[in-house]
TORFI-384606 format. One record per residue (C-alpha): residue number from 1; residue in three letters; x, y, z. Coordinates in steps of 0.001 Angstrom, whole numbers. Example, Ala and Ser with C-alpha at 12.3 -4.5 7.8 and 13.67 -1.06 7.14 Angstrom:
residues 2
site num 1 residu ALA x 12300 y -4500 z 7800
site num 2 residu SER x 13670 y -1060 z 7140
END
This chain:
residues 465
site num 1 residu MET x 86288 y -76971 z 93074
site num 2 residu LYS x 87319 y -75211 z 89735
site num 3 residu TRP x 90860 y -75666 z 88583
site num 4 residu GLN x 92734 y -72420 z 89079
site num 5 residu ARG x 95608 y -70813 z 87347
site num 6 residu SER x 98142 y -68385 z 88910
site num 7 residu ALA x 98811 y -64890 z 87477
site num 8 residu LEU x 101713 y -62643 z 88658
site num 9 residu ILE x 100920 y -59085 z 87746
site num 10 residu ILE x 103533 y -56351 z 87895
site num 11 residu THR x 102333 y -52900 z 87787
site num 12 residu ARG x 103437 y -49511 z 89399
site num 13 residu SER x 99859 y -48117 z 88911
site num 14 residu PHE x 97646 y -49708 z 91517
site num 15 residu PRO x 95222 y -48429 z 94145
site num 16 residu PRO x 95173 y -46179 z 96034
site num 17 residu ASP x 97211 y -44494 z 93238
site num 18 residu ALA x 94542 y -42630 z 91432
site num 19 residu SER x 96381 y -42261 z 88076
site num 20 residu VAL x 94435 y -43206 z 84922
site num 21 residu GLY x 96366 y -46398 z 84379
site num 22 residu VAL x 94963 y -47891 z 87583
site num 23 residu HIS x 91536 y -48674 z 86005
site num 24 residu ARG x 92790 y -51066 z 83411
site num 25 residu VAL x 94645 y -53267 z 85819
site num 26 residu LEU x 92084 y -52999 z 88574
site num 27 residu GLY x 89322 y -54082 z 86187
site num 28 residu LEU x 91484 y -57087 z 85148
site num 29 residu CYS x 92317 y -58038 z 88808
site num 30 residu ARG x 88594 y -57899 z 89764
site num 31 residu HIS x 87509 y -59991 z 86764
site num 32 residu LEU x 90148 y -62564 z 87353
site num 33 residu ALA x 89627 y -62945 z 91094
site num 34 residu GLU x 85896 y -62891 z 90849
site num 35 residu SER x 85882 y -65485 z 88140
site num 36 residu GLY x 87120 y -68196 z 90460
site num 37 residu ARG x 89456 y -69361 z 87660
site num 38 residu TRP x 92507 y -67483 z 88794
site num 39 residu ARG x 94710 y -66712 z 91736
site num 40 residu VAL x 96166 y -63242 z 91404
site num 41 residu THR x 99174 y -61725 z 93009
site num 42 residu VAL x 100152 y -58161 z 92309
site num 43 residu ILE x 103665 y -56698 z 92721
site num 44 residu THR x 103439 y -52912 z 93195
site num 45 residu ALA x 104562 y -50099 z 95416
site num 46 residu ALA x 103057 y -47317 z 97364
site num 47 residu PRO x 102093 y -44244 z 95354
site num 48 residu PRO x 105028 y -41838 z 94880
site num 49 residu GLU x 105182 y -38788 z 97114
site num 50 residu GLY x 102780 y -36129 z 95864
site num 51 residu ALA x 100674 y -38498 z 93703
site num 52 residu ALA x 96829 y -38304 z 93773
site num 53 residu VAL x 95291 y -41123 z 95895
site num 54 residu ASP x 91807 y -42430 z 96137
site num 55 residu GLU x 90950 y -44725 z 98998
site num 56 residu GLY x 87722 y -45621 z 97161
site num 57 residu LEU x 89691 y -47363 z 94491
site num 58 residu LEU x 91531 y -49381 z 97153
site num 59 residu ALA x 88300 y -50575 z 98517
site num 60 residu ALA x 87422 y -51985 z 95130
site num 61 residu VAL x 90403 y -54416 z 95174
site num 62 residu PRO x 89042 y -57903 z 95769
site num 63 residu GLU x 90263 y -59572 z 99074
site num 64 residu LYS x 91228 y -62580 z 97014
site num 65 residu VAL x 93970 y -60582 z 95247
site num 66 residu ARG x 97332 y -60860 z 97058
site num 67 residu VAL x 98972 y -57479 z 96853
site num 68 residu VAL x 102677 y -57187 z 97637
site num 69 residu ARG x 104076 y -53658 z 98014
site num 70 residu THR x 107720 y -53209 z 97710
site num 71 residu ALA x 110187 y -50393 z 98422
site num 72 residu ALA x 110705 y -47978 z 95437
site num 73 residu PRO x 113656 y -45763 z 95955
site num 74 residu ASP x 113335 y -42605 z 93933
site num 75 residu LEU x 116837 y -42579 z 92453
site num 76 residu PRO x 116634 y -39194 z 90490
site num 77 residu ARG x 115414 y -37550 z 93632
site num 78 residu LEU x 118049 y -38909 z 95791
site num 79 residu ALA x 120764 y -38055 z 93225
site num 80 residu ALA x 119412 y -34492 z 93105
site num 81 residu ARG x 119643 y -34179 z 96906
site num 82 residu VAL x 123324 y -35452 z 96846
site num 83 residu VAL x 124164 y -32861 z 94094
site num 84 residu LYS x 122514 y -30051 z 96013
site num 85 residu GLY x 124280 y -31099 z 99247
site num 86 residu ARG x 127658 y -30935 z 97528
site num 87 residu LYS x 126860 y -27430 z 96288
site num 88 residu ARG x 125868 y -26280 z 99687
site num 89 residu ALA x 129016 y -27645 z 101019
site num 90 residu LYS x 131255 y -25507 z 98847
site num 91 residu PRO x 133322 y -22882 z 100873
site num 92 residu SER x 132206 y -19300 z 100362
site num 93 residu ASN x 134229 y -16500 z 98930
site num 94 residu ASP x 134030 y -13130 z 100663
site num 95 residu ARG x 134982 y -11265 z 97468
site num 96 residu GLY x 132225 y -12699 z 95332
site num 97 residu ARG x 129034 y -14926 z 95491
site num 98 residu PRO x 129132 y -17838 z 97712
site num 99 residu ASP x 129980 y -20440 z 95036
site num 100 residu ALA x 132526 y -18317 z 93116
site num 101 residu GLU x 136143 y -19297 z 92691
site num 102 residu PRO x 138703 y -16584 z 93648
site num 103 residu SER x 140117 y -16377 z 90098
site num 104 residu GLU x 136659 y -15642 z 88665
site num 105 residu THR x 136800 y -12224 z 90132
site num 106 residu ARG x 139766 y -11291 z 87869
site num 107 residu ALA x 139142 y -9174 z 84697
site num 108 residu GLY x 138473 y -11425 z 81767
site num 109 residu ALA x 138435 y -14606 z 83737
site num 110 residu GLY x 134628 y -15091 z 83417
site num 111 residu PRO x 134422 y -16117 z 79793
site num 112 residu VAL x 137458 y -18459 z 80253
site num 113 residu LEU x 135802 y -20369 z 83161
site num 114 residu ALA x 132279 y -20265 z 81810
site num 115 residu LEU x 132872 y -23071 z 79281
site num 116 residu PRO x 134041 y -25650 z 81894
site num 117 residu ARG x 131076 y -24679 z 84141
site num 118 residu ARG x 128671 y -25241 z 81241
site num 119 residu ALA x 130324 y -28442 z 80437
site num 120 residu LEU x 129945 y -29522 z 83976
site num 121 residu ARG x 126252 y -28783 z 83955
site num 122 residu TYR x 125995 y -30734 z 80745
site num 123 residu ALA x 127805 y -33758 z 82220
site num 124 residu VAL x 125561 y -33731 z 85212
site num 125 residu ASP x 122468 y -33560 z 83180
site num 126 residu TRP x 123714 y -36321 z 80815
site num 127 residu THR x 124596 y -38602 z 83683
site num 128 residu SER x 121340 y -37870 z 85521
site num 129 residu TRP x 119308 y -39102 z 82518
site num 130 residu TRP x 120609 y -42577 z 82957
site num 131 residu LEU x 118331 y -42775 z 86030
site num 132 residu HIS x 115386 y -42030 z 83837
site num 133 residu VAL x 115943 y -44998 z 81518
site num 134 residu PRO x 113549 y -46632 z 81071
site num 135 residu ASP x 111828 y -44096 z 83260
site num 136 residu GLY x 112199 y -42208 z 86504
site num 137 residu LYS x 111209 y -45328 z 88556
site num 138 residu THR x 114319 y -47362 z 87903
site num 139 residu GLY x 114875 y -47607 z 91693
site num 140 residu TRP x 111881 y -49877 z 91741
site num 141 residu LEU x 113414 y -52463 z 89399
site num 142 residu LEU x 115424 y -54657 z 91901
site num 143 residu PRO x 112658 y -54585 z 94601
site num 144 residu ALA x 110050 y -55554 z 92094
site num 145 residu VAL x 112297 y -58498 z 90710
site num 146 residu TRP x 113136 y -59696 z 94310
site num 147 residu ALA x 109472 y -59616 z 95240
site num 148 residu GLY x 108472 y -61492 z 92164
site num 149 residu TRP x 111098 y -64151 z 92724
site num 150 residu ARG x 109995 y -64489 z 96329
site num 151 residu GLU x 106353 y -64910 z 95450
site num 152 residu ALA x 107261 y -67433 z 92776
site num 153 residu ARG x 109023 y -69567 z 95468
site num 154 residu ARG x 105681 y -69434 z 97475
site num 155 residu GLU x 103639 y -70209 z 94349
site num 156 residu ARG x 105028 y -70605 z 90736
site num 157 residu PRO x 102921 y -68443 z 88486
site num 158 residu ASP x 101441 y -69823 z 85270
site num 159 residu VAL x 101927 y -66470 z 83511
site num 160 residu ILE x 103390 y -63062 z 84117
site num 161 residu PHE x 101385 y -59998 z 83197
site num 162 residu THR x 103094 y -56577 z 83186
site num 163 residu THR x 101364 y -53264 z 82267
site num 164 residu ALA x 103004 y -49901 z 81656
site num 165 residu PRO x 103838 y -47156 z 81978
site num 166 residu VAL x 105758 y -47298 z 84329
site num 167 residu TRP x 108160 y -49100 z 81895
site num 168 residu THR x 110285 y -50474 z 84659
site num 169 residu ALA x 107481 y -52985 z 85102
site num 170 residu HIS x 108098 y -54412 z 81743
site num 171 residu VAL x 111758 y -54731 z 82434
site num 172 residu ALA x 111198 y -56452 z 85709
site num 173 residu GLY x 108641 y -58803 z 84064
site num 174 residu ALA x 111068 y -59744 z 81274
site num 175 residu ILE x 113847 y -60501 z 83826
site num 176 residu LEU x 111413 y -62684 z 85905
site num 177 residu SER x 110150 y -64451 z 82808
site num 178 residu THR x 113749 y -65344 z 81987
site num 179 residu MET x 114642 y -66445 z 85492
site num 180 residu LEU x 111461 y -68433 z 86118
site num 181 residu ARG x 111015 y -69645 z 82536
site num 182 residu VAL x 107247 y -68444 z 82559
site num 183 residu ARG x 105633 y -66759 z 79711
site num 184 residu LEU x 105217 y -63052 z 79623
site num 185 residu VAL x 102324 y -60911 z 78442
site num 186 residu ALA x 103277 y -57300 z 78171
site num 187 residu ASP x 100587 y -54605 z 78099
site num 188 residu PHE x 101275 y -51222 z 76560
site num 189 residu ARG x 98799 y -48558 z 77756
site num 190 residu ASP x 100861 y -45920 z 75987
site num 191 residu PRO x 103743 y -45881 z 73593
site num 192 residu TRP x 107101 y -46443 z 75167
site num 193 residu VAL x 109485 y -45121 z 72369
site num 194 residu GLY x 107969 y -42263 z 70428
site num 195 residu SER x 105590 y -40923 z 73016
site num 196 residu ALA x 104566 y -37227 z 72738
site num 197 residu PHE x 104723 y -36976 z 76478
site num 198 residu ARG x 108400 y -38061 z 76771
site num 199 residu ASN x 111377 y -36368 z 75210
site num 200 residu VAL x 114721 y -37968 z 75834
site num 201 residu PRO x 117309 y -35459 z 74771
site num 202 residu TYR x 120410 y -37662 z 74419
site num 203 residu ALA x 120981 y -40274 z 71691
site num 204 residu PRO x 122609 y -42904 z 74001
site num 205 residu HIS x 119608 y -42879 z 76366
site num 206 residu ARG x 117136 y -43024 z 73471
site num 207 residu TRP x 119046 y -45951 z 72081
site num 208 residu LEU x 118986 y -47845 z 75459
site num 209 residu SER x 115224 y -47143 z 75807
site num 210 residu ALA x 114680 y -48537 z 72306
site num 211 residu TRP x 116877 y -51592 z 73024
site num 212 residu LEU x 114900 y -52337 z 76298
site num 213 residu GLU x 111599 y -51971 z 74472
site num 214 residu ARG x 112838 y -54422 z 71738
site num 215 residu ARG x 113993 y -56914 z 74281
site num 216 residu VAL x 110643 y -56754 z 76149
site num 217 residu VAL x 108718 y -57228 z 72790
site num 218 residu ALA x 110941 y -60143 z 71838
site num 219 residu ARG x 110698 y -61801 z 75206
site num 220 residu ALA x 106903 y -61475 z 75528
site num 221 residu ALA x 104743 y -64344 z 74338
site num 222 residu HIS x 102082 y -61739 z 73561
site num 223 residu VAL x 101822 y -57978 z 73608
site num 224 residu THR x 98586 y -56227 z 74223
site num 225 residu CYS x 97934 y -52577 z 73444
site num 226 residu ALA x 95224 y -50257 z 74947
site num 227 residu TRP x 94589 y -48589 z 71529
site num 228 residu ASP x 95346 y -49396 z 67981
site num 229 residu GLY x 97811 y -46743 z 67321
site num 230 residu ILE x 100299 y -48424 z 69645
site num 231 residu ARG x 99780 y -51769 z 67866
site num 232 residu ARG x 100476 y -50195 z 64486
site num 233 residu HIS x 103525 y -48303 z 65952
site num 234 residu LEU x 105084 y -51530 z 67435
site num 235 residu ALA x 104210 y -53617 z 64367
site num 236 residu THR x 106120 y -51071 z 62192
site num 237 residu ARG x 109113 y -51046 z 64516
site num 238 residu TYR x 109166 y -54855 z 65004
site num 239 residu PRO x 107539 y -56515 z 61951
site num 240 residu ARG x 109043 y -59801 z 63076
site num 241 residu TYR x 106829 y -59820 z 66025
site num 242 residu ALA x 103752 y -58153 z 64575
site num 243 residu ASP x 101601 y -61277 z 64683
site num 244 residu LYS x 101764 y -61420 z 68557
site num 245 residu VAL x 100772 y -57772 z 69022
site num 246 residu THR x 97064 y -57204 z 69370
site num 247 residu THR x 94785 y -54326 z 70489
site num 248 residu ILE x 92498 y -54662 z 73525
site num 249 residu LEU x 90733 y -51363 z 74117
site num 250 residu ASN x 90051 y -50097 z 77617
site num 251 residu GLY x 86453 y -49810 z 78924
site num 252 residu TYR x 84098 y -48293 z 81373
site num 253 residu ASP x 82544 y -49790 z 84476
site num 254 residu PRO x 78730 y -49538 z 84306
site num 255 residu ASP x 78288 y -50301 z 87980
site num 256 residu ALA x 80677 y -47411 z 88868
site num 257 residu LEU x 78799 y -45040 z 86586
site num 258 residu GLU x 75381 y -46069 z 88039
site num 259 residu ALA x 76693 y -45622 z 91656
site num 260 residu ALA x 77999 y -42135 z 91082
site num 261 residu PRO x 75286 y -39560 z 91975
site num 262 residu ALA x 74884 y -36912 z 89282
site num 263 residu ARG x 76097 y -33475 z 90443
site num 264 residu ARG x 74926 y -30595 z 88552
site num 265 residu PRO x 77452 y -27643 z 88709
site num 266 residu ASP x 75921 y -24466 z 89886
site num 267 residu LEU x 76904 y -22536 z 86777
site num 268 residu PRO x 74776 y -20566 z 84190
site num 269 residu GLY x 73892 y -21962 z 80879
site num 270 residu ARG x 75018 y -25265 z 79303
site num 271 residu VAL x 77932 y -26736 z 81291
site num 272 residu PHE x 81004 y -28343 z 79640
site num 273 residu VAL x 83202 y -30237 z 81972
site num 274 residu HIS x 86738 y -31638 z 81875
site num 275 residu ALA x 87926 y -33668 z 84808
site num 276 residu GLY x 91714 y -34179 z 84987
site num 277 residu GLY x 94905 y -32333 z 84657
site num 278 residu PHE x 96828 y -30460 z 81963
site num 279 residu TYR x 100549 y -31376 z 81413
site num 280 residu GLY x 102972 y -31714 z 78487
site num 281 residu PRO x 101255 y -31181 z 75075
site num 282 residu ARG x 97778 y -31632 z 76692
site num 283 residu SER x 96986 y -27850 z 76963
site num 284 residu PRO x 94031 y -25748 z 77970
site num 285 residu LEU x 95310 y -22782 z 75777
site num 286 residu PRO x 93420 y -23763 z 72657
site num 287 residu LEU x 90020 y -23614 z 74462
site num 288 residu LEU x 90954 y -20223 z 76078
site num 289 residu GLU x 92042 y -18829 z 72687
site num 290 residu ALA x 88670 y -19988 z 71098
site num 291 residu LEU x 86759 y -18471 z 73817
site num 292 residu ARG x 88698 y -15176 z 73457
site num 293 residu ARG x 87794 y -15148 z 69754
site num 294 residu LEU x 84228 y -15997 z 70314
site num 295 residu GLN x 83915 y -13108 z 72759
site num 296 residu ALA x 85844 y -10646 z 70643
site num 297 residu GLY x 83633 y -11493 z 67695
site num 298 residu GLY x 80529 y -10466 z 69481
site num 299 residu ASN x 79274 y -14052 z 70015
site num 300 residu GLY x 78819 y -13598 z 73747
site num 301 residu LEU x 78547 y -16774 z 75712
site num 302 residu ALA x 77978 y -15347 z 79107
site num 303 residu GLY x 74867 y -16901 z 80493
site num 304 residu LYS x 74781 y -19432 z 77554
site num 305 residu ALA x 77715 y -21689 z 78424
site num 306 residu ALA x 80216 y -22410 z 81325
site num 307 residu PHE x 83415 y -24422 z 81084
site num 308 residu LEU x 84325 y -26392 z 84281
site num 309 residu LEU x 87903 y -27571 z 84605
site num 310 residu ALA x 88102 y -30010 z 87558
site num 311 residu GLY x 91532 y -31035 z 88751
site num 312 residu PRO x 94895 y -29423 z 89446
site num 313 residu GLY x 94407 y -25763 z 88949
site num 314 residu GLU x 97500 y -24909 z 86983
site num 315 residu TYR x 99309 y -25505 z 83640
site num 316 residu LYS x 103029 y -25305 z 83412
site num 317 residu GLY x 103254 y -23436 z 86630
site num 318 residu ARG x 100530 y -20857 z 85792
site num 319 residu ALA x 97149 y -20869 z 87611
site num 320 residu LEU x 94319 y -21658 z 85280
site num 321 residu ALA x 92375 y -18713 z 86732
site num 322 residu ASP x 95113 y -16389 z 85720
site num 323 residu LEU x 95251 y -17840 z 82315
site num 324 residu ALA x 91631 y -17527 z 81762
site num 325 residu ALA x 91693 y -13854 z 82885
site num 326 residu GLU x 94622 y -13235 z 80537
site num 327 residu TYR x 92479 y -14545 z 77662
site num 328 residu GLY x 89455 y -12542 z 78666
site num 329 residu ALA x 87489 y -15729 z 79509
site num 330 residu ALA x 87315 y -15404 z 83279
site num 331 residu ASN x 83479 y -15205 z 83110
site num 332 residu LEU x 83343 y -18492 z 81228
site num 333 residu VAL x 86045 y -20658 z 82590
site num 334 residu HIS x 85600 y -22029 z 86232
site num 335 residu GLY x 87953 y -24118 z 88234
site num 336 residu HIS x 87160 y -26879 z 90592
site num 337 residu PRO x 89558 y -28752 z 93027
site num 338 residu ARG x 90630 y -32311 z 92255
site num 339 residu VAL x 87989 y -34779 z 93552
site num 340 residu PRO x 87930 y -38562 z 94005
site num 341 residu HIS x 87077 y -40585 z 90931
site num 342 residu ARG x 83394 y -41197 z 92089
site num 343 residu GLU x 82780 y -37479 z 92383
site num 344 residu ALA x 84446 y -36733 z 89134
site num 345 residu LEU x 82005 y -39203 z 87567
site num 346 residu GLY x 79247 y -37255 z 89189
site num 347 residu LEU x 80296 y -34011 z 87733
site num 348 residu ILE x 80476 y -35509 z 84265
site num 349 residu LYS x 77155 y -37060 z 84712
site num 350 residu GLY x 75544 y -33779 z 85674
site num 351 residu ALA x 77038 y -31742 z 82847
site num 352 residu ASP x 75476 y -31064 z 79490
site num 353 residu ALA x 78701 y -31995 z 77455
site num 354 residu ALA x 82185 y -33273 z 78264
site num 355 residu MET x 85492 y -32075 z 76941
site num 356 residu LEU x 88427 y -34127 z 75879
site num 357 residu PHE x 91776 y -32521 z 75349
site num 358 residu GLY x 94271 y -34171 z 73061
site num 359 residu GLN x 97987 y -33534 z 72453
site num 360 residu SER x 97733 y -29999 z 71023
site num 361 residu GLY x 97426 y -31176 z 67448
site num 362 residu SER x 99813 y -34156 z 67629
site num 363 residu GLU x 98095 y -36728 z 65586
site num 364 residu ALA x 100851 y -39356 z 65767
site num 365 residu LEU x 100232 y -41765 z 68602
site num 366 residu ALA x 97388 y -39618 z 70018
site num 367 residu THR x 96257 y -41474 z 73103
site num 368 residu ILE x 92732 y -42447 z 74079
site num 369 residu PRO x 92360 y -41209 z 77733
site num 370 residu ALA x 90516 y -43321 z 80178
site num 371 residu LYS x 87882 y -40635 z 80579
site num 372 residu ALA x 86857 y -41187 z 76983
site num 373 residu TYR x 85284 y -44587 z 77954
site num 374 residu GLU x 83439 y -42828 z 80860
site num 375 residu TYR x 81999 y -40445 z 78277
site num 376 residu ILE x 80980 y -43550 z 76242
site num 377 residu GLY x 79350 y -45077 z 79216
site num 378 residu LEU x 77348 y -41969 z 80011
site num 379 residu ARG x 76648 y -41301 z 76285
site num 380 residu LYS x 77752 y -37712 z 76717
site num 381 residu PRO x 78120 y -35233 z 73791
site num 382 residu VAL x 81839 y -34610 z 73520
site num 383 residu LEU x 83848 y -31551 z 72441
site num 384 residu ALA x 87283 y -33068 z 71404
site num 385 residu ILE x 90050 y -30541 z 71173
site num 386 residu GLY x 93212 y -31521 z 69394
site num 387 residu ALA x 92334 y -35239 z 69777
site num 388 residu GLY x 93407 y -37858 z 67364
site num 389 residu ARG x 91010 y -39580 z 64901
site num 390 residu GLU x 91224 y -42888 z 66688
site num 391 residu VAL x 89883 y -41578 z 69951
site num 392 residu CYS x 87146 y -39750 z 68154
site num 393 residu ASN x 86234 y -42869 z 66237
site num 394 residu VAL x 86135 y -45006 z 69240
site num 395 residu MET x 83811 y -42606 z 71199
site num 396 residu ARG x 81508 y -42397 z 68173
site num 397 residu ARG x 81469 y -46284 z 67940
site num 398 residu GLY x 80595 y -46360 z 71609
site num 399 residu GLY x 77570 y -44128 z 71095
site num 400 residu CYS x 78779 y -40451 z 71733
site num 401 residu PRO x 78093 y -37515 z 69558
site num 402 residu VAL x 81516 y -36011 z 68863
site num 403 residu TRP x 82542 y -32536 z 67622
site num 404 residu SER x 86309 y -32553 z 66869
site num 405 residu ALA x 88487 y -29457 z 66185
site num 406 residu PRO x 92315 y -29078 z 65728
site num 407 residu ALA x 93971 y -27458 z 68708
site num 408 residu ASP x 95848 y -25163 z 66262
site num 409 residu ASP x 92662 y -23808 z 64669
site num 410 residu PRO x 90865 y -21550 z 67065
site num 411 residu ALA x 88287 y -20533 z 64437
site num 412 residu ALA x 87259 y -24220 z 63964
site num 413 residu LEU x 87142 y -24879 z 67624
site num 414 residu ALA x 85033 y -21698 z 68144
site num 415 residu ALA x 82598 y -23088 z 65523
site num 416 residu ALA x 82528 y -26552 z 67188
site num 417 residu ILE x 81515 y -24995 z 70453
site num 418 residu ASP x 78598 y -23132 z 68668
site num 419 residu HIS x 77559 y -26392 z 67037
site num 420 residu VAL x 77521 y -28243 z 70401
site num 421 residu LEU x 75315 y -25520 z 71924
site num 422 residu ARG x 72942 y -25601 z 68928
site num 423 residu TYR x 72797 y -29450 z 69266
site num 424 residu LEU x 71958 y -29234 z 72920
site num 425 residu ALA x 69243 y -26795 z 72172
site num 426 residu GLY x 67717 y -29243 z 69666
site num 427 residu ALA x 68567 y -26944 z 66676
site num 428 residu GLU x 70787 y -29232 z 64751
site num 429 residu PRO x 71857 y -32952 z 64644
site num 430 residu PRO x 75109 y -34370 z 65504
site num 431 residu PRO x 77995 y -34193 z 62985
site num 432 residu GLU x 77780 y -37946 z 62355
site num 433 residu PRO x 74849 y -40327 z 63079
site num 434 residu VAL x 75078 y -42102 z 66484
site num 435 residu PRO x 74935 y -45943 z 66046
site num 436 residu GLU x 71693 y -47492 z 67172
site num 437 residu LYS x 73598 y -50352 z 68827
site num 438 residu PRO x 76852 y -48919 z 70223
site num 439 residu GLU x 79907 y -51191 z 70462
site num 440 residu ASP x 80453 y -53099 z 73796
site num 441 residu LEU x 83290 y -51059 z 75348
site num 442 residu THR x 82746 y -52097 z 78972
site num 443 residu ARG x 85571 y -52995 z 81374
site num 444 residu LYS x 84176 y -56545 z 81586
site num 445 residu ARG x 84592 y -57098 z 77847
site num 446 residu MET x 88180 y -55732 z 78190
site num 447 residu ALA x 89043 y -58001 z 81122
site num 448 residu GLU x 87592 y -61043 z 79284
site num 449 residu GLU x 89783 y -60432 z 76297
site num 450 residu ILE x 92926 y -60059 z 78367
site num 451 residu GLU x 91961 y -63231 z 80275
site num 452 residu LYS x 91730 y -65172 z 76957
site num 453 residu VAL x 95309 y -63984 z 76128
site num 454 residu LEU x 96626 y -65002 z 79594
site num 455 residu GLY x 94956 y -68372 z 79461
site num 456 residu ALA x 96423 y -69098 z 75985
site num 457 residu ARG x 100003 y -68265 z 77261
site num 458 residu CYS x 100008 y -70381 z 80455
site num 459 residu GLN x 102395 y -73088 z 79183
site num 460 residu LYS x 105709 y -73256 z 80859
site num 461 residu LEU x 108868 y -72482 z 78826
site num 462 residu GLY x 111593 y -75021 z 78238
site num 463 residu ALA x 114923 y -74698 z 79887
site num 464 residu GLY x 116505 y -73119 z 76785
site num 465 residu SER x 113783 y -70523 z 76241
END
């Protein structure tokens, strides 16, 4: 029998949760369990209310992996309900609106009382933000720590591995590493402090987030990053710990790509597909503006190209269909409901080209979405809109022809669309040569690299560590 090590993995993203972070930790769990060299315990919780779930991902979790699901109170939501309940409990005033004070109906009283009311709203907002440090899942911290402690009493782990976001997982891992005197490996899938997707409005809350990040990096025996922009960011912020911060890129699963049946969308012309949602700085508006300009300039794409957006059908509360009509692109842009991961792969597989939306021109810490690796596995031509240089370079290294255009330059994006169509018609080469031997960017390679880090950090810490 092979000698086994024990890994305690703490992650908020785990099947059946269908968020993009699931694939990195699921790939690692499968590799560790199937290698026969590791016993794996995962501390997680049920997907939050309203989150996308995919039972197919749950079926991919090996039976050998012990999964412990804890409670995860949603503290911000509970606090919001308490505040709303107190508002509803206020006595009504027949002489004014239900929540008005009697003195507010006097002439000139409004401006006098408006300042305290605004101050109260500010105080409530300022206070509520403490429930979002390090993130909105702070209610999971104590259940995760308690579950990890309980599992350690059953079987002491050789190493603790945390992956985030959710950043509460890193805090729980650092606490358990200190309590159990077991080494911690902290995995950053996104930047914690400095992310384009998270804007903390108050200085004290930003300070605490930065302090927690610093404590996690200091406590960790090793820090892994899902793309090199995070490594550079952390190395700049914490030069003292730069030597223990390394990049391990994500990857694609060849078996999952092979098993997904190609599904050709019934649309005219060359089909461009994007599977996923739009949120924050990841916006569909640059594409719509480029299509508007193409059509206004007489370069009619009707019958030549179709753009399929598969996923949640809205952006910032607006229906994508309404936005497309507003930009005069309703004949080109088509919506598709959110589908399980396997079906999404089939749509990408059956399309002529894939689209990748970046952060609306934000180059700093521009992420590498998980779908980029699926494009690599399928060797799809990619139209990259507002994506950072790093993600485009990774896709090229993996074997994808990539046309990149800034999100804030509709003319350049319109030209890129035209170039992709010409490439698909065999009328011109890709903008850069595709490597004859693409880089190995499979999920198996990713998991093997993380396993090497875990194996090298299995030594127990001393009592004073």
